[in-house]
N, C-alpha and C positions, 0 to 999 in steps of 0.2 A: 355257757349255758343247759339248762337242763334238759335232759332229757329222760322221759318215763315210758315204760311198758306198761301194758294193761295190770299183768300181777303187781308192779308200783304202786299203780293207781288202786286197783284196790286194797291191796295193805296199809298204804297211807290213810286210805277209808275209813279203815276200821279202826283205826285208832287217832282220828279227829282230826287228821294232818300234822302230830305234833312233832314227827320229824319231816316233814314237806323243809326240802330246800326252797330259799327266795329264790324268786324269778330272777330280782337285781340285787346289787351292790348298795351298801347306804354309805357310803364311803364321807371322811368329813372334807370339807375342802381345801385343796392346797392352795400354795401362795400365789399361782402363778398360772393363766392358762394363754392356750393362743387363742380359743374363743369361748365367752361366754355367751348362755342365750339364758335371758331373764324369762321365766315363766314355764314350768315343768305341764304344760297341758298337751294337746295333740299336736298344735303347729310347732312346739317349741321342740316337744320329744323327734319331731318327725325331722324337722330341720337338722337337730343332733344326728340323727340318724343317716339321712342322705350325706351331712358334711363329711362321717365316717367312712359310707359306702363309697360313695360316688367320686368322693374328694381327697382319701384317703387321712383326712385331719381329725385324730383321734383325740387331740390335748383339748378336751372341751369339757366345759361344764355347765349343766343346764341349772340354774337356782329358782327354788320354786320355794315361796314365802308360806306356804301350806302344806298340804298332802298333792302328791302327784293326780295331777285329772281333775281335779277339786274346783276345778273355773266352771266355763261354760261346756268345757269336754263332757263333763258330767252332766251338765244340765240342759240339751238341746232335745230335739225331736227325732234324731238321729236319718235326719231325708239325706240323700246322696242323689246327685240331677246333676247334670249338664245342659239344661235349656234353654240355655240365652239368645240374645235376638244381635247383640254387637259382637265386632268379631274379636277384639282386646276379652271380652269375657268370654264367649262361648270357645273361643280354641283352649285357655286358659282351662275352664272347668271339663273341657276334653278329654285332657291330658289328665286330668286328674281323674276322671270315671278311669279313663284305661289304666292307670295304674291303682284303683279302688277295684280292680277285677282280677288281679294278680297278686294282690294286697298280701292276703294270708299265706299263700305260696311261699310268695319273697319272706316275709316276715317268720314263717312255720310257727305260727299262732292265728287261731280261728277269730276273726273278726267279725262274724258272720253277716259278712255281706250280701245282703240276698236281693236280686235284682227280681221285684218283684213290679216295677214299672211304677211310672208317676204321670198319674192325668191333671192336665189343670183347664178346666171347667170351664166354657165359653155362655154364657149367659145375653148376650145382646148382639146382633149383628155388627157392632163395633166390635167385640170381643172375638167373632168367630173370622172378621178378618183379620184382627192383629193377630191371631193362636195361628193360622194357617200360614200368616206370613213370616212368624218367629220358626215354623215348622221349616218351611222353607230354606230360610237362614239357616239353620241349623244342618240341615241337610249338605247344606251348598258346601260347610266350613266341616263336614266329619263324621258329622254327628247323628243319629238316629230319631227321626219324629213322624208320628203315624197321627193321620186326621181320623178322628172315630166322631160317625155321627152321634146321636144320643143313643139309638137303641143298641148300636156298637159300647156306647160305654156302658149302659142297661148292664147288658151281658159281664162286664167284667165289675160290675160292684151291681151285684143286684137288690140290694136295698135302699138304691138309691130313686128318689121320687123326680120320676122325667113327666111326669103327668102336668097339661095344661094350667091347674089348678096349683102349682107348685109356687110359693113366693119369689121364687128367682128359675123359670122357667128354663131348660138347660137345653143348649142348640146343639151341643155336642162337645166335643173333647179335646185339647191336642195330649198324646202319649209319647212317650218316651219309655219305652220297651226296656232298657238297659238300665235305667235308674232304679231306686229302690230304696233300701234301708238298711245300717249295719250297726253292730254293738257298740255304741260308743265308751266303754270303760277298756273294753276288749281292744280298741283301737289304741286309745292309752297306753294298755298294757304290751302289748305286740310293738309298738314302736320304743317301748323304754326297755322293753327285755333285750330287744333288737341292738340299739343305742349303746345297753350297756355291756353282753357281748362283744362290742368293738371299741371296748375304752373310755367310754363316753362316760364322766362323773355324774350321777344324778341327786342334786342335792335337795332333801326338803329343809322343809322350817329353817329356810334362810333368808330371808328377805331383804331384797336390796333398798337402801336409805338413801345412796347417792350414788352418782356418778363420777368420776374422777378424773377430769379434763385438763390437759397441757399443750399448750402450742397449737391447739386448734383438733385434735385428736385425743381418742380417749388411751386411758391407761390402764382404766379398774374400777372397780366398783365396791363401795362401802356397802357393809350388810348387817343386820345382826346377829352375824358368827365371824366378824372382822372383817376387814379390807382383802381383796383379791384382785390382783395387779391383771390383766388382758391385754393382748393387743389389739380384739375386735370382740365389739358386744351387739348383741341382737335382744331387741325387744319381740316377745310374741305371749303379751299379755292379755289380749281381747281389750274388755269394754275399761282396763285401766292403760290404754296405751297414752293418753292425753296423761296419765298421773306419771308415768316412767318421762316421757319426754320431756315433761317440766324440770327433770332432773336435771337435761340438759340445757335447759336453759330456752326448750323449742313448745310453742304454741301449733297445734296440728289443725286442720280444719274437719274438726271431727267433734259429736259430741256421745255422750255416753248415756242410755236410756236402758230401762231394763224392759223384756220382752218376759212374756209369761206362756206357760206350756202347761197343762191338764193330762191325767188320765182318769178314765173311767175305771169301775171296778171290773176283774177278769170276766171272761163270757167266750165262746165254744167260738171257732174261727168262724167270720161274717164278712171279713174287709180283707184280702189277700191281693188291693195295691194301695198306692199313697192318693186321696185325693186332693186338690186345693181349687181353691173359687176364688178370685181377685175381688168378684162382685160382694161375697159373701167377709172378707177376708179372714179366710179360715182354713187351716188344712188339717186333714184325718188319717191317720193307716192305723194297723193292729201292731200291737206285739207280739212276739213270739210267747210273753205270758199270759196274750190274751185280754189285753188293756187296750183300750181305746187311746190310743195320743193321740192331742187335739192340739193347738195354740192358732193365732192371731197376729194382732200386729201389737205395737211398743204400747205402752201405755201414757206413750204421747207426756213426759216430764224428764225431767234430767235427774239421774238417780245413778248412785254405787251399788242402790239394796238389791239383793237376792230375793223377793219377794215384789206381788202387784196390788193391786186392787180389786176387788168385787167388781168393778163395773165392766172392766174387760175380760174377765172369768163368763161373767152373765152373757157376754156379745156373743163370745166364742161358742158358748153353749145351745143360745137360742139360735145360733146359726147351723150349728150340724146338725140340731133339731129338724131343723126349717130342710136340710136336706135329705135327711135320714130320719124319717119319722120314729121310726121303729126304735132308734135309740133315748126315744123319751122316757123308756122305762128304766133304764139304767141310776146307777149311784156314780156321783163323780166320787172317786177317791181319794186324789192329793191334786197340789197342784204348787210350781214354782216358777222361779224367775233367774233369766242370764242377763248379765252386764253386756249390752250390748253397743259398739263403738260406731256409730254411724257417720260417714263419710260424706261430704257434701253432693257428692255425686252416685252414691248407691254403691259405689264398687270398692275394691281393697286398696290398698297401699302396701307393696312392698317395693322397696327402696333403699338403696344408699344416702346416705346425708352428705350437707357440708360438712359436719365433725367427720375426721380422717378416723375409718373403723367403727364407726356406729351406725346400726341400719336399723330402719326399722317395719313390722310387719301387722298391720292394725287396718282399720276402717272396714271390718267385714260385714258391716249391715248385718241382712239376714241369712250371710252364707258359709260361714266359717268351718263348720263341720265337713260338707261335703268336700270341699276345699283342701280338709286335713293335708294327704299325700302331694297334691299338685303344688300347696305351698310353699309345704318342704323343703320339696324337689326343687324348688326355682330361689327361696330364698338362698337355702346352701350354696346352688350357685352363684347369690349376687355375693353373698359371703366372703366363698371361699376367691373368689375371681376380682372382686370390688368392681365387676360390672352387672348390670342384669342379663337374664337369660331373655330373651327374644318371646318368653311367652308374660315377660312383666316388664318389658319394657312401657310400654302402656300405663302400669302401677305406679311410676313415677311418682313423689310427692310433687314435685313442681309444675306439673301440668294445672295444679290449680292458679297458679299466680300466669302460664303460657294460654290459659284458655282451653284446652285440653281434654275438658273433661269428657270423663264416658257414663255418659245419663243413662242408668239403667237399674232401676231402682226395685234388684232382686226377683226382676219376675217369677215371681210366687204368689201367695196370699198378704198381699199389700195393698193398700189404697193408692198408690201412685205406681203400680207395677205392671200395670197395662196401658 
């Protein structure tokens, strides 16, 4: 692992970083590994890191068809929170949030985790009741939740319109003070560097084209760089989970949709918390660069495209302006889209399968980025021990046939979240 003093930082800056050492290796694939993780995004890299750190399994390859962190890890809105109602979700996300709080120290890499708080606005009496009930459930499960009246919300977001003339009158909000944002690419880089330092091979530009199965168990994968044998294979490919599962002749209860996000031109600090609204299907925060980061609901059609359509952009912008009239003066700078694999109950799938040695991590809906360390932690446990961690027992694939669904669609800025 590279370590630099302030003098070496200055020296490399003056030489345009020409002599800067690589943060991780770029190895050729070996013929065989103990574990192959498909997907070098946050979840795949975190899984490899915790396999090595927590379980001593270092003969691991992370295969990525493109470049590291080039999927949803680099295309999300960076929000980290643990504000769920149902215990299966709340306990898992609270564990993930605790990992976030020590992640920079653990990885020796600044992931820029900022605990600026997340506020879920309530616009109706029914939402007030639902938010307060969820806040109480969070506290009972060991998380933090604070109910704010509308004036306390205004104190934290001064540009918010709390007047009776507002299109969506604000009656209060549920605050999770420990929630916030993190730098998405830094998270990928930190886990990549940490995994590589423990012997994990991260192999980019290596697309998996097939999964080899013999006698009911996996024996390896076919890739654009040749066949690679493996005793265990785990997927962590976000919106392409169904595509990879089909290679193992599995059909999953998920759909892939595009989810857009956008940023304004940068401005001076004016919003130092995250604000979400289920009624307007919108969320907004301000990045460290000064851009207002905004998003809303899915484009609501099946797609593998990393771009969306204008009507959703128009809806998000209109909703933001209705809540923050002053933002109408800003120009929209850019938009992008990520491919979301939406499960049928709004909760993730982290599970072993009926195929020996084949594991699935997917169905993250709106919650993938904030789950990154927690997902890697329990997925690594599941792969290493061939049995789930207690925190992902409820996320088994067979819950859909058993009728044990975890119906909680995000607890965020989505139409059905409340």
